[in-house]
C-alpha positions in Angstrom: -19.4 5.3 -6.2 -19.6 3.1 -3.1 -16.9 0.5 -3.9 -14.1 2.8 -2.8 -11.9 4.0 0.0 -12.9 7.5 1.1 -10.4 7.9 3.9 -7.2 6.2 4.8 -5.1 6.3 7.9 -1.8 4.6 8.7 -1.2 3.5 12.3 2.4 4.6 12.6 2.5 5.3 16.3 5.3 2.9 17.1 7.2 3.4 13.9 10.4 5.4 13.5 10.2 8.9 11.9 10.2 8.4 8.2 12.8 9.9 5.9 11.7 12.7 3.6 11.7 10.2 0.7 9.5 7.8 2.5 7.2 10.5 3.7 6.9 11.7 0.0 6.1 8.1 -1.1 3.4 7.9 1.5 1.9 11.3 0.7 1.7 10.6 -3.0 0.2 7.1 -2.5 -2.5 8.4 -0.2 -3.3 11.4 -2.4 -3.5 9.1 -5.5 -5.5 6.5 -3.7 -8.1 8.9 -2.5 -8.4 10.5 -5.9 -9.1 7.2 -7.7 -9.5 3.7 -6.3 -11.7 0.7 -6.4 -12.2 -1.3 -3.2 -15.1 -3.6 -2.4 -15.5 -6.0 0.6 -16.5 -9.5 -0.5 -17.8 -11.0 2.7 -21.4 -12.1 2.7 -23.6 -9.3 4.0 -20.6 -6.8 4.0 -21.8 -3.2 4.1 -21.4 -1.1 1.0 -18.8 1.7 1.1 -17.4 4.2 0.8 -15.0 2.8 3.3 -12.5 4.3 5.8 -9.4 2.1 6.0 -6.9 1.9 8.8 -3.7 0.1 7.8 -1.5 -1.2 10.6 1.0 -3.9 11.5 0.0 -5.7 14.7 1.6 -8.8 16.0 3.6 -9.2 12.8 0.5 -9.1 10.6 -0.8 -6.6 8.2 -4.2 -5.3 9.4 -6.9 -3.9 7.3 -9.4 -2.3 9.7 -12.4 -1.1 7.7 -15.4 1.0 8.7 -18.2 3.0 7.1 -20.3 5.8 8.3 -22.5 3.2 10.0 -19.6 1.7 12.0 -17.2 -1.2 11.8 -17.4 -3.0 8.4 -14.7 -5.6 8.9 -11.2 -6.4 9.8 -8.8 -8.8 8.3 -5.2 -9.7 9.0 -2.6 -10.8 6.3 0.6 -12.6 7.0 3.6 -10.4 6.2 5.8 -13.2 5.0 4.6 -13.1 1.3 5.5 -9.4 1.2 9.0 -9.5 2.8 11.2 -10.1 -0.2 9.3 -7.8 -2.6 9.2 -5.0 0.0 13.0 -5.4 0.6 13.6 -5.3 -3.2 11.3 -2.3 -3.5 13.2 -0.3 -0.9 16.6 -1.3 -2.4 15.5 -0.1 -5.9 13.9 3.0 -4.4 17.2 3.9 -2.7 19.0 3.4 -6.0 16.4 5.6 -7.7 16.6 8.4 -5.0 20.4 8.3 -5.4 20.3 8.2 -9.2 18.0 11.3 -9.4 20.8 13.3 -7.7 23.6 12.4 -10.1 22.8 10.2 -13.1 21.6 11.1 -16.6 17.9 10.7 -17.4 18.5 7.5 -19.5 19.9 5.7 -16.5 17.2 7.1 -14.1 14.6 5.8 -16.5 16.1 2.2 -16.4 16.0 2.2 -12.6 12.5 3.6 -12.6 11.4 0.8 -15.0 12.8 -1.8 -12.6 11.1 0.0 -9.7 7.7 -0.2 -11.5 8.2 -3.9 -12.1 8.8 -4.6 -8.5 5.9 -2.4 -7.6 3.6 -4.4 -9.9 4.8 -7.6 -8.3 3.9 -6.3 -4.9 0.5 -5.2 -6.1 -0.1 -8.7 -7.6 0.8 -10.3 -4.3 -1.6 -8.0 -2.5 -4.4 -8.8 -4.9 -3.8 -12.5 -4.3 -3.7 -12.1 -0.5 -7.0 -10.1 -0.6 -8.7 -12.8 -2.6 -12.1 -13.6 -1.0 -11.8 -10.7 1.4 -11.8 -7.6 -0.8 -11.6 -6.8 -4.5 -9.2 -4.1 -5.6 -8.1 -3.0 -9.1 -4.4 -3.0 -10.0 -3.9 0.8 -9.5 -5.5 0.6 -6.0 -3.3 -2.5 -5.2 -0.2 -0.5 -6.3 -1.0 2.4 -4.0 -1.8 0.1 -1.1 1.4 -1.8 -1.7 3.3 1.5 -1.3 1.6 2.1 2.0 2.5 -1.5 3.1 6.1 -0.7 2.2 5.9 2.4 4.4 4.7 0.3 7.3 7.4 -2.3 6.7 10.1 0.3 6.7 9.3 1.0 10.4 8.1 -2.5 11.3 
């Protein structure tokens, strides 16, 4: 399949060292993304994938730097503003979840996890909207990319 991400890198050079929980979120998102994703560039004459994706925050913008084996395939920048509140909400619910896992019964953990998934879905929906006309991604790919955006926001 050519409409997919084959490799992903996160430009975290200027970010603080992530907590173990954030590192785990990142590792799981990358693993799941590389196992199964759908990503296609929509620009006219855009090269077919598979794609290598570098995610970064530069000058307060989210950067998708995309290449193929043949070279640079494209780069686009998204404003971070539309993501700010949902990222903040996501990290707040994640903190509650990480804390709950240590001391609450499964029924309460499940309720927090359901709220976390709802916020995660909202972030994925926003990402799909922001990528409109640039790249097409399915909901699972958008969810995993949203997790990585959250990781970048944590340090940015």
